[in-house]
C-alpha positions in Angstrom: -19.4 21.0 -14.5 -17.5 24.2 -15.6 -14.8 23.9 -18.2 -11.1 24.5 -17.5 -11.4 27.8 -19.3 -13.2 29.1 -16.2 -11.0 27.1 -13.9 -13.7 25.8 -11.7 -13.5 22.1 -12.8 -13.2 19.4 -10.3 -12.7 16.0 -12.0 -14.5 13.0 -10.5 -12.1 11.7 -7.8 -11.2 8.1 -8.2 -12.7 6.5 -5.1 -10.9 3.6 -3.5 -13.0 1.1 -1.5 -10.7 -0.9 0.8 -10.9 -4.7 0.5 -11.5 -6.9 3.5 -8.2 -7.8 5.2 -7.0 -11.3 4.2 -7.0 -14.2 6.6 -3.2 -14.5 6.1 -1.6 -11.1 5.6 0.1 -10.9 2.2 3.8 -10.0 1.8 4.0 -7.7 -1.2 6.4 -8.4 -4.0 7.8 -5.0 -5.0 9.4 -6.2 -8.3 6.8 -4.5 -10.5 6.7 -1.2 -8.5 7.5 1.8 -10.6 8.1 5.4 -9.5 5.0 7.4 -9.9 4.8 10.2 -12.5 5.6 13.5 -10.8 5.1 16.8 -12.4 8.4 18.5 -13.2 9.4 21.3 -10.9 11.0 24.6 -11.8 14.8 24.8 -11.9 16.1 25.4 -8.4 18.9 27.8 -7.5 22.2 26.3 -6.5 21.5 27.1 -2.9 18.2 25.1 -2.9 19.2 22.3 -5.3 19.8 19.7 -2.6 16.6 20.6 -0.7 14.6 20.5 -4.0 16.0 17.1 -4.8 15.2 15.7 -1.4 11.6 17.1 -1.7 11.3 15.5 -5.2 12.5 12.1 -4.0 10.1 12.2 -1.0 7.2 13.0 -3.3 8.1 10.3 -5.7 8.4 7.7 -2.9 5.1 8.9 -1.4 3.2 8.7 -4.7 4.6 5.3 -5.7 3.8 3.7 -2.4 0.4 5.3 -2.2 -0.4 4.0 -5.7 0.6 0.5 -4.5 -2.0 0.7 -1.8 -4.9 2.5 -3.5 -4.6 0.2 -6.6 -5.2 -2.8 -4.3 -1.9 -4.4 -5.1 -1.1 -4.0 -1.4 -4.4 -4.9 0.2 -5.3 -4.3 3.9 -3.2 -6.5 6.1 -0.3 -6.7 3.7 3.2 -6.1 4.9 5.5 -3.6 3.3 9.3 -3.6 3.4 11.1 -0.2 3.6 14.3 -1.8 2.4 12.6 -3.4 -0.7 10.7 -0.3 -1.5 13.9 1.8 -1.4 15.8 -0.7 -3.6 13.1 -0.9 -6.2 12.7 2.9 -6.4 16.4 3.3 -6.7 16.8 5.7 -3.8 18.0 5.6 -0.2 15.7 4.6 2.7 15.5 8.2 3.9 12.9 9.5 1.4 11.0 6.2 1.6 10.9 6.5 5.4 9.6 10.1 5.2 6.9 8.9 2.7 5.9 6.0 5.0 5.5 8.4 7.9 3.3 10.6 5.9 1.2 7.6 4.8 0.9 6.6 8.4 -0.3 10.1 9.4 -2.9 9.9 6.6 -4.2 6.5 7.9 -3.0 4.3 5.0 -0.5 2.2 7.0 0.4 1.3 10.6 4.1 1.2 11.6 4.5 -0.9 14.7 7.8 -2.0 16.3 6.6 -5.6 16.7 4.7 -6.0 13.4 6.5 -3.7 11.0 4.7 -1.8 8.3 1.1 -3.0 7.7 -1.4 -1.6 5.2 -4.6 -0.8 7.2 -8.2 -0.9 6.1 -9.5 2.6 5.9 -12.9 3.3 7.4 -15.6 5.4 5.7 -14.7 8.2 8.2 -11.0 8.1 7.1 -12.0 8.4 3.4 -14.5 11.3 4.1 -11.8 13.2 6.1 -9.3 12.8 3.3 -11.7 14.1 0.7 -12.7 17.0 2.9 -9.1 18.1 3.2 -8.6 17.8 -0.6 -11.8 19.8 -1.2 -10.6 22.6 1.1 -7.1 22.8 -0.5 -8.3 22.5 -4.1 -10.9 25.1 -3.6 -8.2 27.5 -2.5 -6.0 26.6 -5.4 -8.8 27.1 -7.9 -9.7 30.5 -6.4 -6.2 31.7 -6.6 -5.8 30.6 -10.2 -9.2 31.8 -11.5 -8.7 34.1 -14.5 -4.9 34.0 -14.4 -4.1 30.9 -16.5 -2.1 31.4 -19.7 -3.5 29.8 -22.9 -0.9 27.0 -22.9 -1.9 26.1 -19.3 -5.6 25.9 -20.3 -4.6 23.6 -23.2 -2.7 21.4 -20.7 -5.9 21.1 -18.6 -8.0 20.2 -21.6 -5.5 17.6 -22.6 -5.5 16.1 -19.1 -9.3 15.9 -19.1 -9.3 14.3 -22.5 -6.9 11.6 -21.3 -9.2 10.9 -18.3 -12.1 10.6 -20.6 -10.3 8.0 -22.7 -9.4 6.0 -19.6 -13.1 6.1 -18.6 -14.2 4.9 -22.0 -11.6 2.1 -21.8 -12.8 1.0 -18.4 -9.3 1.5 -17.0 -9.9 2.5 -13.4 -6.3 2.5 -12.3 -5.2 4.7 -15.2 -8.1 7.1 -14.5 -7.0 7.4 -10.8 -3.4 8.1 -11.9 -4.6 10.7 -14.4 -6.9 12.3 -11.9 -4.1 12.7 -9.4 -1.9 14.2 -12.1 -4.7 16.7 -13.1 -4.9 18.0 -9.5 -1.1 18.2 -9.2 -1.0 20.2 -12.4 -3.2 22.8 -10.8 -0.9 22.9 -7.8 2.1 23.3 -10.1 0.4 26.3 -11.9 0.0 27.9 -8.5 3.6 27.2 -7.6 2.9 26.5 -4.0 5.4 23.8 -2.9 3.8 23.1 0.4 0.3 22.5 -1.1 1.9 20.3 -3.8 3.5 18.2 -1.0 0.2 17.7 0.8 -1.6 16.8 -2.4 
């Protein structure tokens, strides 16, 4: 594994193994849901302030709901409520709706008129396809950043990896997964490509 100084590091991705669907689908209590940590974005011009805010809210909603799923708090077969998610996250239903549509496209949930929003069990093929997409995007990001990082950016990467190591030593899998996601988003932020950041 090459160090961040050469910007070719790929931290071990936190793998999520879906649980078998419960006999009686669970209804998730969203009372403990917290907005996921999102890397700060550069200050937007007045013209794009509203668009930037909408994008940020959509990303926050996506990361928070995805964390609920990959952590196992919302197991396969569980029902999600768009209204409850929006209330807990302190935002309107619009960014939550956009986030749920993205999660459906990625295979994490099913949105059916008769059933509502149901967490689905991901197959091995789904997981492989997801990591293949991540691999392609992250390889592009790393190639563009190679040799261009400022010293303070390299220091941020070292710090992020040290935090991951502490989570591994503590056996805190959920914390490691969160830190791993933040590490990759940090690279995207350095590249300043908003579309890649949204996909990641």
